[in-house]
C-alpha positions in Angstrom: 0.0 0.0 0.0 1.3 3.5 -0.8 1.2 6.7 1.1 -2.0 8.5 1.9 -2.5 12.1 0.8 -5.2 14.5 1.7 -5.8 17.3 -0.9 -8.4 20.0 -0.9 -9.8 20.6 -4.3 -12.7 21.2 -6.6 -12.9 18.1 -8.9 -11.2 14.7 -9.3 -10.6 12.9 -12.6 -9.3 9.4 -13.2 -7.0 9.2 -16.2 -4.1 7.5 -17.8 -0.7 9.0 -18.5 0.0 8.7 -22.2 3.2 9.1 -24.3 3.8 12.6 -25.7 7.1 13.0 -27.5 10.0 12.5 -25.1 7.6 12.9 -22.1 4.1 12.0 -21.1 0.9 13.8 -20.4 -2.6 13.5 -18.8 -5.5 15.1 -20.6 -7.8 17.3 -18.5 -10.9 19.2 -19.6 -10.3 22.4 -21.6 -12.3 24.3 -18.9 -9.4 23.6 -16.5 -7.1 25.8 -18.6 -5.3 28.3 -16.4 -6.2 26.4 -13.2 -3.7 25.1 -10.7 -3.6 21.3 -10.5 -1.9 18.5 -8.7 -1.1 15.1 -10.2 -0.8 12.0 -7.9 0.6 8.7 -9.3 -1.5 5.8 -7.8 0.2 2.8 -9.4 3.6 1.8 -10.7 4.4 2.6 -14.4 4.0 -0.3 -16.8 6.3 1.2 -19.4 9.5 -0.9 -19.9 11.8 1.8 -21.3 11.7 4.3 -18.4 14.4 6.8 -17.9 
């Protein structure tokens, strides 16, 4: 079991990190543009060529 975090916020989305060039990204709704966000990893990556 991982660490437990408590975060105050407005909305929560479940998503998957996807490859994006030399990095990766998570897509959020366009209406979130300009908002401050936090990203929490909840599982180990499955990618085999991690840097």
